[in-house]
VEXDOMI-927741 format. One line per field, with one value per residue (C-alpha): x, y, z; residue in three letters. Coordinates in nm, 3 decimals. Layout:
// residues N
xx [X,...] $
yy [Y,...] $
zz [Z,...] $
lumfi [Ala,...] $
***
This chain:
// residues 331
xx [14.301,14.081,13.764,13.489,13.138,12.917,12.603,12.689,12.460,12.530,12.323,12.398,12.257,12.239,11.949,11.730,11.722,11.496,11.324,11.216,11.046,10.861,10.750,10.597,10.375,10.288,10.319,10.174,10.411,10.513,10.840,10.665,10.697,10.338,10.196,10.401,10.475,10.291,10.382,10.634,10.837,10.849,10.944,11.219,11.366,11.367,11.557,11.816,11.862,11.926,12.149,12.367,12.240,12.279,12.648,12.712,12.545,12.726,13.055,13.360,13.561,13.281,13.246,13.618,13.621,13.329,13.484,13.805,13.602,13.432,13.763,13.650,13.895,13.659,13.290,13.074,12.841,12.484,12.170,11.911,11.537,11.437,11.681,11.569,11.310,11.082,10.795,10.956,10.875,10.940,11.237,11.280,11.317,11.589,11.761,11.768,11.915,12.187,12.259,12.283,12.525,12.740,12.765,12.850,13.111,13.279,13.266,13.439,13.698,13.805,13.910,13.920,14.124,13.823,13.515,13.364,13.006,12.688,12.424,12.058,11.847,11.504,11.312,10.993,11.032,11.073,11.348,11.498,11.569,11.705,11.933,12.061,12.140,12.306,12.539,12.615,12.680,12.918,13.099,13.160,13.326,13.031,13.004,12.630,12.317,12.078,11.708,11.408,11.220,10.949,10.857,10.523,10.296,10.524,10.747,11.106,11.045,10.769,10.830,10.875,11.200,11.353,11.582,11.732,11.817,11.961,12.184,12.291,12.415,12.578,12.763,12.866,12.684,12.633,12.264,12.175,11.813,11.736,11.369,11.151,10.892,10.627,10.293,10.095,9.879,9.923,10.295,10.243,10.258,10.565,10.816,10.725,10.739,11.116,11.210,10.951,10.842,11.181,11.305,10.971,10.984,11.334,11.222,10.931,11.142,11.425,11.193,11.005,11.331,11.421,11.085,11.030,11.344,11.553,11.866,11.800,11.771,12.057,12.286,12.563,12.360,12.516,12.249,12.322,12.036,12.023,11.955,12.080,11.844,11.543,11.390,11.506,11.788,11.543,11.253,11.440,11.353,10.983,11.029,11.224,10.955,10.694,10.911,10.916,10.540,10.379,10.381,10.347,10.684,10.865,10.731,11.048,11.295,11.437,11.659,11.555,11.536,11.845,12.045,12.008,12.180,12.491,12.370,12.295,12.501,12.371,12.499,12.548,12.285,12.106,12.171,12.224,12.568,12.434,12.229,12.547,12.706,12.396,12.365,12.725,12.646,12.319,12.418,12.794,13.082,13.148,12.808,12.802,12.942,13.007,12.744,12.626,12.338,12.537,12.443,12.087,11.982,11.899,12.263,12.483,12.729,13.090,13.045,13.402,13.392,13.046,13.158,13.478,13.274,13.015,13.203,13.317,13.646,13.937,13.890,13.517,13.575,13.827,13.586,13.298,13.492,13.709,13.763,13.414,13.361,13.710,13.621,13.283,13.424,13.735,14.013] $
yy [13.646,13.934,14.043,13.992,14.138,13.876,14.094,14.419,14.574,14.729,14.917,14.932,15.268,15.159,14.929,15.236,15.267,14.961,15.010,15.367,15.263,14.986,15.227,15.459,15.173,15.059,15.342,15.122,14.833,14.573,14.752,15.046,15.106,15.230,14.881,14.811,15.133,15.446,15.767,15.878,15.560,15.603,15.968,15.891,15.619,15.853,16.117,15.862,15.729,16.077,16.184,15.876,15.542,15.602,15.692,15.413,15.157,15.252,15.428,15.209,15.482,15.545,15.173,15.133,15.430,15.295,14.947,15.088,15.264,14.931,14.734,14.531,14.422,14.279,14.266,14.024,14.266,14.177,14.357,14.454,14.378,14.699,14.597,14.235,14.380,14.077,14.303,14.328,14.010,13.873,13.979,14.303,14.098,13.887,14.200,14.382,14.076,14.056,14.428,14.393,14.103,14.267,14.573,14.379,14.176,14.489,14.654,14.357,14.306,14.668,14.593,14.220,14.279,14.444,14.318,13.991,13.960,13.760,13.863,13.864,13.604,13.648,13.406,13.589,13.421,13.074,12.832,12.776,13.143,13.189,12.886,13.012,13.357,13.211,13.009,13.312,13.532,13.281,13.269,13.642,13.567,13.607,13.351,13.293,13.503,13.658,13.571,13.691,13.471,13.433,13.553,13.727,13.463,13.176,13.005,12.916,12.542,12.526,12.299,12.579,12.682,12.333,12.398,12.694,12.494,12.211,12.460,12.624,12.293,12.189,12.520,12.536,12.868,13.060,13.145,13.419,13.447,13.810,13.869,14.126,14.307,14.074,14.129,14.084,14.378,14.368,14.435,14.747,15.011,15.110,14.969,14.623,14.483,14.511,14.460,14.184,14.077,14.025,13.775,13.594,13.571,13.423,13.169,13.057,13.029,12.835,12.599,12.521,12.443,12.204,12.027,12.010,11.801,12.048,11.963,11.593,11.641,11.891,11.805,12.032,12.352,12.639,12.883,13.202,13.328,13.702,13.863,13.568,13.331,13.525,13.329,12.987,12.926,13.013,12.814,12.498,12.316,12.357,12.259,11.954,11.857,11.878,11.646,11.400,11.391,11.489,11.265,11.545,11.691,11.366,11.323,11.465,11.464,11.136,11.331,11.570,11.935,12.036,11.794,12.036,12.320,12.176,12.354,12.685,12.987,13.257,13.614,13.796,14.068,14.032,14.370,14.166,14.029,13.758,13.636,13.603,13.396,13.176,13.136,13.015,12.758,12.657,12.631,12.586,12.829,12.695,12.821,13.180,13.455,13.827,14.048,14.408,14.484,14.789,15.068,15.067,15.206,14.852,14.750,14.600,14.884,14.839,14.470,14.361,14.535,14.388,14.029,14.067,14.192,13.914,13.673,13.419,13.236,13.357,13.058,13.123,13.492,13.417,13.177,13.424,13.729,13.566,13.191,13.073,13.333,13.285,12.921,13.006,13.252,13.048,13.268] $
zz [9.584,9.464,9.642,9.383,9.367,9.204,9.202,9.023,8.762,8.425,8.168,7.796,7.679,7.315,7.402,7.438,7.058,7.057,7.393,7.320,6.995,7.177,7.451,7.194,7.082,7.434,7.688,7.967,7.907,8.163,8.235,8.400,8.772,8.771,8.821,9.132,9.322,9.426,9.245,9.509,9.456,9.080,9.111,9.362,9.139,8.840,9.040,9.154,8.800,8.663,8.953,9.003,8.883,8.510,8.550,8.799,8.573,8.252,8.327,8.389,8.562,8.811,8.873,8.939,9.177,9.377,9.383,9.531,9.798,9.879,9.874,9.572,9.304,9.043,8.956,8.762,8.584,8.489,8.366,8.626,8.596,8.415,8.143,8.098,7.856,7.879,7.772,7.426,7.235,6.888,6.678,6.874,7.193,7.034,6.901,7.235,7.409,7.144,7.176,7.554,7.532,7.267,7.489,7.805,7.619,7.485,7.829,7.995,7.720,7.763,8.124,8.201,8.516,8.678,8.495,8.383,8.269,8.237,7.988,7.899,7.717,7.551,7.770,7.673,7.331,7.480,7.574,7.230,7.145,7.498,7.457,7.122,7.260,7.569,7.347,7.129,7.435,7.588,7.256,7.310,7.644,7.881,8.159,8.160,8.206,8.453,8.447,8.643,8.889,8.623,8.274,8.306,8.458,8.349,8.606,8.523,8.564,8.300,7.997,7.743,7.913,7.920,7.617,7.800,8.112,7.902,7.722,8.049,8.183,7.855,7.826,8.193,8.227,8.547,8.581,8.824,8.935,9.008,9.096,8.929,9.135,9.272,9.101,9.423,9.516,9.897,9.832,9.622,9.901,10.104,9.850,9.980,9.626,9.667,10.031,10.095,9.746,9.586,9.848,9.837,9.456,9.463,9.723,9.506,9.189,9.353,9.540,9.219,9.040,9.321,9.346,8.968,8.936,8.736,8.931,8.876,8.500,8.486,8.778,8.649,8.676,8.871,8.991,9.184,9.400,9.460,9.797,10.001,9.823,9.943,10.228,10.111,10.364,10.641,10.491,10.386,10.709,10.635,10.270,10.379,10.630,10.353,10.141,10.430,10.481,10.148,9.838,9.580,9.680,9.589,9.234,9.073,9.361,9.491,9.731,10.008,9.895,10.090,9.871,9.579,9.760,9.592,9.276,9.447,9.552,9.785,9.798,10.129,10.085,10.418,10.591,10.904,10.990,11.217,10.919,10.710,10.985,11.015,10.637,10.608,10.874,10.707,10.337,10.374,10.334,9.983,9.865,9.992,9.769,9.790,9.627,9.655,9.412,9.301,9.247,9.379,9.716,9.829,9.782,10.053,10.112,10.226,10.165,10.245,10.583,10.633,10.568,10.769,11.065,11.055,11.280,11.020,11.048,10.834,10.602,10.563,10.499,10.224,10.055,10.062,9.946,9.682,9.674,9.580,9.311,9.170,9.111,8.962,8.710,8.632,8.770] $
lumfi [Met,Pro,Asn,Ile,Asp,Leu,His,His,His,Ile,Phe,Ile,Pro,Glu,Thr,Glu,Thr,Ile,Ala,Ser,Lys,Glu,Arg,Glu,Gln,Arg,Pro,Gln,His,Ala,Asp,Ser,Phe,Glu,Gly,Phe,Phe,Pro,Ala,Glu,Ser,Ser,Gln,His,Asn,Gln,Lys,Leu,Phe,Lys,Ala,Asn,Trp,Arg,Glu,Gln,Leu,Ala,Asp,Ala,Asp,Arg,Lys,Arg,Lys,Asp,Met,Val,Asp,Asp,Arg,Leu,Asp,Met,Ala,Leu,Val,Ser,Pro,Ser,Pro,Pro,His,Phe,Tyr,Tyr,Trp,Ile,Gly,Gly,Ser,Ala,Gly,Asn,Asp,Ile,Ala,Arg,Met,Thr,Asn,Asp,Gly,Ile,Ser,Ala,Phe,Cys,Lys,Ala,Asp,Pro,Asp,His,Phe,Arg,Gly,Ile,Gly,Asn,Val,Pro,Leu,Gln,Asn,Gly,Gly,Glu,Pro,Ala,Ala,Ala,Glu,Leu,Glu,Arg,Ala,Met,Gly,Leu,Gly,Leu,Leu,Gly,Cys,Val,Val,Ser,Asp,Arg,Val,Gly,Ala,Gln,Ala,Leu,Asp,Glu,Pro,Gln,Phe,Glu,Pro,Phe,Trp,Ala,Ala,Ala,Glu,Arg,Leu,Gly,Ala,Leu,Val,Met,Ile,His,Pro,Asp,Phe,Ala,Asp,Phe,Arg,Pro,Leu,Phe,Pro,Tyr,Tyr,Met,Ala,Asn,His,Ile,Gly,Asn,Pro,Leu,Ser,Thr,Thr,Val,Ala,Ala,Thr,Arg,Leu,Ile,Leu,Ser,Gly,His,Phe,Glu,Arg,Tyr,Pro,Gly,Leu,Lys,Val,Ile,Leu,Ser,His,Ala,Gly,Gly,Asn,Leu,Pro,Trp,Ala,Ile,Gly,Arg,Val,Gln,His,Ala,Trp,Asn,Val,Arg,Pro,Glu,Thr,Lys,Val,His,Thr,Pro,His,Pro,Pro,Arg,His,Tyr,Phe,Lys,Asn,Leu,Tyr,Phe,Asp,Val,Ile,Thr,Phe,Asn,Gln,Ser,Ala,Val,Arg,Trp,Met,Val,Gln,Glu,Val,Gly,Ala,Asp,His,Val,Val,Cys,Gly,Thr,Asp,Tyr,Pro,Tyr,Asp,Met,Met,Gln,Glu,Arg,Val,Val,Asp,Tyr,Val,Glu,Gly,Ser,Gly,Leu,Thr,Ala,Glu,Glu,Thr,Glu,Lys,Val,Leu,Ser,Gly,Asn,Thr,Ser,Lys,Leu,Ile,Gly,Leu] $
***
């Protein structure tokens, strides 16, 4: 069975034809790092993008080389938050999502032995346009989509996104939740918007989906949570206790919150091998998958060695590195 990276990013350069025009109209748009990081963070990211990230995000040969070095046989590629383009609304937002998905589809079809893909949807335009683009993208061979933990100030469980979730279940789509940078001012210094804020944002989004009853209404949903599900595996005991003692947590959920882990998959990006071992015990070996966050500097490097050295059984290791993802992507 192949070792598969389920959290591997891609950039379609052609999308810049639309994004650059939009930036000219709105130089302080929501995609800017300026609102989240001090100047040194933005400058450092720009240097890394020019030096390595742009090639690693877009060039198949470079991806394959790096995958060999990491003992990975296949990757499920997905856009990263700067390329969700939620700040571009209206027809341009629909167009850039289509361009992204066309590009990812072509990239994967050129080498299906190494690459499969999930795409982008224009959630900023509402649930119905997102549902329509998800269906079109899956018709191109993509396996689902990646979404942020929120769309501006709107949470993923709000009513306007219901058509998207209905379509995701109907189509059998994989939906990855990859957080954008938390718009919470105490997190702005020290790159905390990423290393603290991103896990917190994923925790909030996933817990809201559970408690809002999304997995009751759409029991076939398959949701992948980036960065080991944020803090959710570690916080589920407290969430479950709240469900036991607080009436507002039961309004939409007849089952305890942990019951809905059957719909969730958690990647191994913890940077702590004992945490991988504990997470497998907590959420079940069938719901932990291999992921790297390639190519960013917050990626889990040498992920196969990392998982193999985390103290799992041989059966658990096989499930995490290949078996679970093979089932999810239909190998």
